[in-house]
N, C-alpha and C positions, 0 to 999 in steps of 0.2 A: 181948740182942745178936743181930741177925739178918743181919749182913754175912757173905756166903758167898764164899769164894775158889774159883773153878771153872777147870778147865783149858780151854785153847783149843779142844781137841777137843770137849769138852762144850758150850762156847759155840757152836761151829758146829752141833752136833747139835740144840741146843735153841734156835736162833736166834729162832724165831718166838714163843717163850714169854715173852719180856720185853716189858713195857709201853713202855719207852723205852730207846734205846741212847744213852749219854752218852759223847762223846769229850772227855776232859779236856785234850787237847793244845792247842798254840797254833793260831792261825789258819792259818799257812803249812803245818803239818803236816797239818791237816785238809784243806786244799785240795789237797794232793798225792794223798791217798786217805783214805777212811774207811769204816768198816763201813756197809753199806747202811742208809739211813734214819737214821743217827747224827745227833744234835744236837751242835753244838760249844759246850761250856761250858768255855772255857779256864781252868785253874787259874792259869797264868801266860800273859800275852799275848806276842806276838813280841818287842816291845821290852823287856818285862820279863825274859824269858828271856835276852836278849842282855846286859842290864845285870847280871843275877845272874851270868852266865858270866864277864863281865869282872871282877866283884868276886871271884869264886872264884879266878881266875888272878893277879890283881894284888894281892889282900889275903890272904885265906885262906878255907878252906871254912866255918869257924864263922861268920864275919861274913856270908858269902854266904847261909848257911842261915837266919840270923836275919832278914835282909832279905827273903829268899825266903818265909819263913813269914808275915811281915806282908802281903806282896802277895797270896799265896795266900788268906789268911784274908779279906782284903777282897774278892777276886774271888768266892770261895765264897759270901760273904754276899750279893753282888749276885745270883748265880744262884739262891740260895734265894728271894730276894724276887721275882725275875722269873718263875721257872719252877716253884716248888715249893709255894708257899702255898696253891694250890687243888687240890693233889693229894689223892686219897683215901687212907685208911689202908692199903689193900691194893695201893698202887702198887709195882710190882716192876721197877726199872730195872736195866740192865746197864752198868757203867762200865769204861773202859780209858784207859790212856795209851800211851806209847811202848813201854816194856819194864819199867822198874824198879818201877813202881806207886806212886811217891811222889805224883804229882799226882792220879791217880784215887783213890788210897788215902785222901788227905786229904779229898777231896770225899765219898767213900763213907762214911768214918767219921762225918762230920757228918750225912749222910742216915740212916745207921744209928742214931745217937744219937736222932734224931727218931722213929724207930720204923718206917722203911720196910724192906722186904725187898730189900736191895741185893745184887747179885752183882757181883764183881770178876774180870776175866779175868787169870789168872796168866800173866805173861809179856807182857801188853798186846798192842798192835796187832801187833808183830812175831811173836808166837807165833800169834795168830789168823790171820794171813796164811799162815803155814806150814801150819796146819791146814786152812785154806780151799783151798789149792792141792792138798793131798792129797785133799780131798773133791771137788775139781773132776774129777779122774780117775775117782773112784768114780761120780759123777753121770753123766758122759759115757759110761761103760761100760754103764750100764743103760738108756740111751735108745735108741730105734729112730729112727735118722736116715735121712732120704731126701735125697741130695745133688742139688741142682739144678745141673746142668752146662750148659755152652754157651759158645761163643766170645764174645769181647768184643763188646758191643753187641746180643746176642741177646735181652736183655730179662729176664735172671735176676732183677735187683733189682725190676723192675716185677711180676714173677710172685710173688716173695716178699711184696711189699706186698699184692697181690691175695689171696694165701693167707691172710695175716693177717686181712684183711677178712672172709673166709669163716668165721673162727673157728678156723683151723688153728694149730697150734703152730709158731712160726717163730723161728729164731735168726738175726738179721741181723747178722753180725759187722762188716760194713762201716758199718752205722749206728752200732753201739757204738764203733767205732774212729774214726769221723768221717773216713773216707777211702774212696776208690773202688778201692783195692787195685790200683794199677798205677803205672807211672812218671809218668803224667799224672794220677794219681788224687787229688792233694792238693786239698782244697776251699779256695777263696780265702777268707782272712780267718777261717778256722775252725782252731783249734789242735786237734791230736789229744790225747786223754787221756794221762796218764802210763801206763807199763806197769802199775804197781800198780793204778791206777784202772781200767784196761781189764780186768784180771783179775777185779777185784771186780764190775764191771758184768756180765761174762760169767757168773760164779758165781751172782750174783743171779737170772739169768734161768734157767739150766739147772737149778738146784736146785728150781725151782718147776714144771717141766714134769712132765706125767703120763707115767710110763714106759710106760703101756699104749698111748699114742697116738703117732703118727709125729710127728717133729720135722723140719721142712724147713729146710735150711741150704744156703748156696751153696758151690760148690767152691773154697774159698780155698787159698792157699798157706800156708806157715807163718807168714808175716807179712802184716799189713794196714798198709801204710805203714810207720811206725816202730815198731809195737807187734807182739809176737809172740803167737800163739795157743798156749795151754797144750798141751804134747806129748800128754797124755792125750786131750784133745779132738781134736787132729789125727789121732791113731791111730784113734779111733772113727769119725770122718768118713771116713777113707780106707778103712775096711773095710766101709763101708755101701753099699746099693743106690744106683744113680745113675739120673737121668733127664736127658736132653739136650734143651735147647730149641733147635729148628731154625728159623732165620729167614733169609731171603734177604739177600744182601750189600747190596742197595740199601736194604732196610728197616733193616738194622743201621746203615748210614751215616746215614739219617734219624734213627734213635733217638739216636745219639751227638751229632748236631748239636743235637737238642732238649735233651739232658741236659747238654751242655757249652757252653751259650751264653755263659759267661763267657770262653771262649776266642775265639769269633767276635766278641764285643764288644771284645776286647783282643788283637788279632793279635800285638803284640810280646811279650806275656806267653806266648802260645802258642809263639812261636819260641824263647823262653828255655827253655820246657819241653822243646822238641824237641832242645835241645843235649844233654840227658841220654842221648839215644839215639845219639850220635855214635860211640861205641866199638863198638856193635853193627852200625850201618848204614853208617858211613863219612861223612866230612865232605861229600863231593860230593852224596850222597843227601840229607843234612839240609839243606844249603844250597838244593837244588832244591825241597824241600818249603817252605822258608821263602819262596822266590820266589812260590810259589802263594799262601801265606797272606797275604803282603803285598798281593796283588792281589785279596784276598777270595774266592779260589777254594779253598774248604775241602774240597769233596767229593773231589777227586782225592787229596788228602793223607790224608783219613780212610780212604778206600778202600784206598790202598796201605799205610797203617799197619796195617790189619786183615789184608790178605791176605799182606803180605811180612814183617810183624813179629810181631804178636800171635797170629794163628792158628797158625802152626807151633809157636811156643814153648808155647802153651796145650795143644795137642793132645799134644805130647811129654810135658808135665808130667803130664797126666791119665792117659795110658796107663802112665806110669812109677809113678805114686803111688797112684792110686785102683784097688784091686784088682778091683772090679766094674764098672768103666767099660766094658769090652768087651761087657758084657751089659746096657748101659744101654737103657732104653725111650726112644723118641723122642717129644718133645712138639712139636707143630706148630701154634702159634697162627696164626690167620688173618693177622695182621699185628702191628705193634708197639704198637697202641693199648691203652690202659688197659682198654677194653671187651673186647678179645680176651683179654687176660690174665686178666680176671675169669672169662670163660667157661672158659678153661683150668684156672683155680684150682678152680672148682667141680667139674669132672670129677675133678681130682686128689684133692681133699678127699673126694669120694664114694668113689673107689676105694681111698683109704688108710683109710677108716673100718673 
């Protein structure tokens, strides 16, 4: 017998030691979130879980367990034929389900009987997530962050992308959250990940960073769209050195018009998004902006959005929350272009080495 029950904390610490991560939960559970790189081998599929649950409530637990066992055995057999027959003797997988361990335990028992070195997470996904969130704070605390600050449209994201191309360590939270982190920041047709999935994506990145090298990150608030950044990571970022990207107002307007073309192509959608600012700016101001938008005059609206709304709010937030913002170094790209950001990124990478 080589089946090993391990704690969630040990699974987090030894995560890279396993050959395959097996998620024995149903398809919908897997879609909401799963361990990084996990393969979905459902012991019970979504429709089967529903039917067994109904049988459990309407008949009794014994009948439900019998039917569930038959379905699970059939599904496990399919997984063995599809995924296991070509595995070598020393294959060492890690398996988990939701919490109780029945689904992953059944699968693991068969793999163990074959002779594989199987590890099973005690407490399942739920316990692993709790241990992962604890580890998130530990990972964040040992990293050396350099926070890229700058008012809206100053090119922070372009600079992060350029830094990544130079080989620098970059944590792009907006990329992981699939959101541009503002009232107007939702990406059309692209859904944000669940909170659980976002946490897992962030942990998967920061756990692999080299703590001896700088990690560049944008000056985000506590939330990026509808998902929240882990408090431990927020604290680490806010205590870190800052650099401010300084770009002229006209360059910033041009940059935003380039990056938000879906608004210029769909003025009415832009007008609907502007409604979200009515409470802060007042109905008369918003209606005035809409008139410009409907005449395809976007520059005055974008310029006023920056100077009257975004800039004051951003600067107040930075001064209040980022302890080293007052000592920030100023970064002055020649313009908004990718080429200028690459030049700036190279100088930053060199100075951070």
